[in-house]
Each structure stands twice: as C-alpha cells, then as structure tokens.
N, CA, C, O and CB atoms as a CASP TS submission, in Angstrom:
PFRMAT TS
TARGET T0000
AUTHOR 0000-0000-0000
METHOD Language model
MODEL 1
PARENT N/A
ATOM      1  N   MET     1     -92.361-116.725  85.571  1.00  0.00           N
ATOM      2  CA  MET     1     -91.036-116.227  85.995  1.00  0.00           C
ATOM      3  C   MET     1     -90.329-115.582  84.809  1.00  0.00           C
ATOM      4  O   MET     1     -89.649-116.254  84.034  1.00  0.00           O
ATOM      5  CB  MET     1     -90.161-117.385  86.584  1.00  0.00           C
ATOM      6  N   THR     2     -90.500-114.277  84.682  1.00  0.00           N
ATOM      7  CA  THR     2     -89.859-113.578  83.550  1.00  0.00           C
ATOM      8  C   THR     2     -88.709-112.721  84.061  1.00  0.00           C
ATOM      9  O   THR     2     -88.839-112.040  85.078  1.00  0.00           O
ATOM     10  CB  THR     2     -90.889-112.695  82.780  1.00  0.00           C
ATOM     11  N   PRO     3     -87.596-112.754  83.361  1.00  0.00           N
ATOM     12  CA  PRO     3     -86.422-111.955  83.763  1.00  0.00           C
ATOM     13  C   PRO     3     -86.724-110.464  83.704  1.00  0.00           C
ATOM     14  O   PRO     3     -86.719-109.872  82.625  1.00  0.00           O
ATOM     15  CB  PRO     3     -85.215-112.277  82.863  1.00  0.00           C
ATOM     16  N   HIS     4     -86.987-109.856  84.855  1.00  0.00           N
ATOM     17  CA  HIS     4     -87.312-108.423  84.856  1.00  0.00           C
ATOM     18  C   HIS     4     -86.133-107.604  84.358  1.00  0.00           C
ATOM     19  O   HIS     4     -86.277-106.428  84.027  1.00  0.00           O
ATOM     20  CB  HIS     4     -87.717-107.959  86.264  1.00  0.00           C
ATOM     21  N   LEU     5     -84.964-108.236  84.308  1.00  0.00           N
ATOM     22  CA  LEU     5     -83.795-107.490  83.804  1.00  0.00           C
ATOM     23  C   LEU     5     -84.015-107.151  82.335  1.00  0.00           C
ATOM     24  O   LEU     5     -83.621-106.086  81.860  1.00  0.00           O
ATOM     25  CB  LEU     5     -82.472-108.316  83.985  1.00  0.00           C
ATOM     26  N   LEU     6     -84.659-108.086  81.622  1.00  0.00           N
ATOM     27  CA  LEU     6     -84.915-107.838  80.198  1.00  0.00           C
ATOM     28  C   LEU     6     -86.180-106.997  80.039  1.00  0.00           C
ATOM     29  O   LEU     6     -86.389-106.343  79.018  1.00  0.00           O
ATOM     30  CB  LEU     6     -85.051-109.177  79.418  1.00  0.00           C
ATOM     31  N   ASN     7     -87.018-107.034  81.078  1.00  0.00           N
ATOM     32  CA  ASN     7     -88.269-106.265  81.007  1.00  0.00           C
ATOM     33  C   ASN     7     -88.236-105.094  81.984  1.00  0.00           C
ATOM     34  O   ASN     7     -88.513-105.263  83.172  1.00  0.00           O
ATOM     35  CB  ASN     7     -89.484-107.173  81.307  1.00  0.00           C
ATOM     36  N   PRO     8     -87.901-103.916  81.487  1.00  0.00           N
ATOM     37  CA  PRO     8     -87.845-102.719  82.334  1.00  0.00           C
ATOM     38  C   PRO     8     -89.183-102.456  83.021  1.00  0.00           C
ATOM     39  O   PRO     8     -89.222-101.968  84.151  1.00  0.00           O
ATOM     40  CB  PRO     8     -87.440-101.499  81.500  1.00  0.00           C
ATOM     41  N   VAL     9     -90.255-102.775  82.346  1.00  0.00           N
ATOM     42  CA  VAL     9     -91.588-102.543  82.913  1.00  0.00           C
ATOM     43  C   VAL     9     -91.758-103.394  84.171  1.00  0.00           C
ATOM     44  O   VAL     9     -92.403-102.981  85.134  1.00  0.00           O
ATOM     45  CB  VAL     9     -92.704-102.871  81.872  1.00  0.00           C
ATOM     46  N   SER    10     -91.168-104.587  84.145  1.00  0.00           N
ATOM     47  CA  SER    10     -91.265-105.477  85.300  1.00  0.00           C
ATOM     48  C   SER    10     -90.549-104.859  86.493  1.00  0.00           C
ATOM     49  O   SER    10     -91.026-104.955  87.623  1.00  0.00           O
ATOM     50  CB  SER    10     -90.672-106.865  84.975  1.00  0.00           C
ATOM     51  N   GLN    11     -89.422-104.234  86.249  1.00  0.00           N
ATOM     52  CA  GLN    11     -88.680-103.583  87.336  1.00  0.00           C
ATOM     53  C   GLN    11     -89.542-102.517  87.989  1.00  0.00           C
ATOM     54  O   GLN    11     -89.573-102.402  89.214  1.00  0.00           O
ATOM     55  CB  GLN    11     -87.366-102.961  86.813  1.00  0.00           C
ATOM     56  N   VAL    12     -90.234-101.745  87.181  1.00  0.00           N
ATOM     57  CA  VAL    12     -91.092-100.683  87.709  1.00  0.00           C
ATOM     58  C   VAL    12     -92.192-101.311  88.562  1.00  0.00           C
ATOM     59  O   VAL    12     -92.587-100.755  89.587  1.00  0.00           O
ATOM     60  CB  VAL    12     -91.707 -99.828  86.553  1.00  0.00           C
ATOM     61  N   SER    13     -92.679-102.463  88.135  1.00  0.00           N
ATOM     62  CA  SER    13     -93.734-103.144  88.883  1.00  0.00           C
ATOM     63  C   SER    13     -93.216-103.516  90.270  1.00  0.00           C
ATOM     64  O   SER    13     -93.931-103.380  91.262  1.00  0.00           O
ATOM     65  CB  SER    13     -94.225-104.407  88.123  1.00  0.00           C
ATOM     66  N   VAL    14     -91.992-103.978  90.332  1.00  0.00           N
ATOM     67  CA  VAL    14     -91.402-104.383  91.615  1.00  0.00           C
ATOM     68  C   VAL    14     -91.216-103.169  92.515  1.00  0.00           C
ATOM     69  O   VAL    14     -91.428-103.248  93.725  1.00  0.00           O
ATOM     70  CB  VAL    14     -90.047-105.100  91.396  1.00  0.00           C
ATOM     71  N   LEU    15     -90.817-102.041  91.922  1.00  0.00           N
ATOM     72  CA  LEU    15     -90.597-100.824  92.709  1.00  0.00           C
ATOM     73  C   LEU    15     -91.915-100.330  93.284  1.00  0.00           C
ATOM     74  O   LEU    15     -91.962 -99.834  94.410  1.00  0.00           O
ATOM     75  CB  LEU    15     -89.941 -99.720  91.846  1.00  0.00           C
ATOM     76  N   HIS    16     -92.985-100.468  92.509  1.00  0.00           N
ATOM     77  CA  HIS    16     -94.295 -99.998  92.974  1.00  0.00           C
ATOM     78  C   HIS    16     -94.955-101.099  93.795  1.00  0.00           C
ATOM     79  O   HIS    16     -96.070-100.919  94.286  1.00  0.00           O
ATOM     80  CB  HIS    16     -95.206 -99.585  91.772  1.00  0.00           C
TER
END
C-alpha cells in the first residue's frame, strides 16, 4: 500500500 499521491508513476498505473 504505497501512497500514489507521492508516487506520480503510481497514478499513471491507476489511469492505465
């Protein structure tokens, strides 16, 4: 459980 807010790459993963 990593804060995607701190990890922009994680946000992109969620969008894709």
